[in-house]
N, C-alpha and C positions, 0 to 999 in steps of 0.2 A: 629270764627263763622262768617257767612255772615249776615249782617244786612239786614232787609227788606227795599226795596228801598221806598224813600219818594215820593209818586206819585200823591199827591194832594196838593192843595194850603195851607191846614192847617195841614198837616202831620208833618211838622217840628215844628209847635206850639205845637202839641200834645206831641211830643217827648221831647221838652223842659220842659214842665210841668211835665212829667214823671221823667225825669232826675233831676229835682229840688228836687222831693220827695226822689229819690234815694240817692242823695248826703247828704241832710240834715238828712234823717232817718239813712243812713249808718254812717255818722259822729257821731251821738249820740250813736248808737249801739256800734261802736268799742270803743269810749270813755268810756261808761258806763261799757262795758265788761272788758276793761283793768283796770279800777279802782276797779272793783269787784274782779279781780284776784289779784291786789295788796293788797287789803284788806284781802282777804284770807290768802295770804302768810305772809304779815306783822304782822297781828294780830292773827296768829294761837296759839294754846294752848301752853304755855311754863311753865316748872317746876317752882313751887314757885311764879308764877304770877296769881293773882286772875282776873277774868273776870270783867270788868267794866259794871255796869248796868245803861243804858240810858233810860230815860222815854220818850224823844222826845220833851220835852219843854226846854231843855238846849239851850241857845242863840248861843253859839259857834258853835256846830255841825249842829244846824238847819240852820244857814245861808248858808252852802254850798248847802242845798237842795232848799231853796227859791231863790237863785241866779240862779242856774241851771234851775229851773222852769221857771223863767222869760225869760232866754235864749231860752228855749224850745218854749214858747209862741211867741216869735219873729219869730222863724222858721216856727211855725204854720201859722202865719199871712203871711208870704212870700209864702207858700205853697197855702193858700187860694187865695191870689192875682193872683198867676199864674194860678190856676185852673179855677178861675172864668172868667178871660180874655178868656182863650180857650173855656170855656162853652158858654159864650155869643156868641162868634164868630161862633162856630160849631152848637149850639143847637138852638139859639134864634135869629139869624140874617140871614135872607134869601137874596140871591142876587137880585139886581133890575135892573141889566144890561139888555138892550133890546134884547140881543142875548140869554137870558137865556130861556131853554126849561124845560118842565115838562115831567117826565116818570113815569110810574106806576109800581110798584114791588108788586107782589103777591106771598106769601109764602104758601106752602101746604105740606103735607106728600107725597112725599119727593122730591120737585122740586121747582124751581124759575120760575114764569112766568113774562114776562115784556111786557109792552105796550109802543111802542115808537111813538111819533107823526110823522105823514107823511110829505109831502112837505108843508102842510099848518102851520105846527109847532104847531097844537093843538090836544089834546086828544079828544077821543069820537067823532071822525068824520070818514068819510068814507075811508080815507087814512091811518088809524092807522096800524102799523106794530107790529105784535105779535110774540114773540119768547119765547122758553123755555130754561132755564139754560144758556142763552147767551145775555148779555147786550151790545149793541153797542152804544158808545158815541163818540163825537167828542173832539179832544185834545183842551186843554185850553179854552173850552166852560163850563160856569156854568150850572148846571143841578139842578132842584128841583125835589125830588122824593116823591111820595105818596106810603107809605108802609103800607100793610095790610096783614091779614092772613085769609086762608079759613077755618082752623080748630083749631089748638092748637098754643101755643106760639112758635115762632121761633125767630132767630136773624140774621139780615142782616149784615154781617161782611166782609169788604173788608180790609185785613190788610195793604196792601200797600197804601191805602187811609187813614189809621187810622181811619176808619169809622165802627162803631158798634151800631147798633140800634135794640132794641126789636121790633117785629112784633106781634101785639095783635089782636086776633079775635074781629070783631065788631068795631074796631077803625081804622081811617086812620091817620097815623103819617107822618109828613112832616119834610123833612130835605134836605140837599143840598150837593154837592160835585163839585169840578172842577179839573179834571184830568190834570197832568202836564207831564206825561211820557207816550209815546206811547207804545203799545204792549198789551199783554194779562195779566191780573191780576186776581188772585183767589178770588172767593167768597165762604165764609163759612157760614154755620149755626152754631152760637155760643150758641145755647140754645138747651139743650137735648129735642128733639121733638118726640121721639119714636124709635122703633127698627130700622129704616132706617136713623136715624140721621147721622150716619157716611157716608152715600151714598147719600148725598145732596149737592154736589159741584156745583159751577157754575163758570162762568168767565165773567169779564169785558173786552171788546175788545175796547181799546182806539185807535181811527183812526185819521189820519190827515183829514183836511176838504175834500181833494179830495177823499180820501178812504172812507170816511163816505158817501159822496154824491154818490159814485159808489155803496155802500152796499145799500143805500136806494133805488137807482134806480133798483137794482136787486131784491128788495123786493116788490116794488110798485105794480107790476102786480098781485102778489099773493094777496096783501092786497085788491086791487080793486075787484079782482075775489070773494074773501071771502064776501066783502061787498055786491056785487050784488046777492049772494046766500042767504043772510038773508031775 
């Protein structure tokens, strides 16, 4: 199987947290399943041997449960620590670098609308660039997004970025990403949003600074024309 490329600064950290869960949960699953099979085989019914009745209060058999329980709690703490570190980084810490830009993402049945800042680097000005189903960003540049919905629940998901965020009508949700791999990356709606849910793809086009400047230049005339017509 081909693994999805890690195309953002926090993609590897998200994968690490998931792998911690896989390893720890998988270890206990196979260990428990193995012990269960051994108990079934070793203590199966045998002629002339009566079953032993245990109330659960006996100290000797209970210690095997309590010790395993403590080890499971240690694994739970490891999972929580790994998850919280990633959560704080991805969901609660916005980039503050001076080159950071803000883009607006609007979901609707069944398309993605994007508002890019123009040459002034600011949204809601005359040179804003608007696109549908195609978000153009610059490689290695941090972006803050403002995500909202025009109708129902959607979910803005970019698997290559390990980015997944619900879009809620009436709310503007802020998050961030920084692409590290140039090229085209798929956008999915990961929330069942109606009959056209499966026909709501989009793409993130990650460009070098030169390519992005050329794209903005090609769109700037249309943006100014649209502004003048308002």
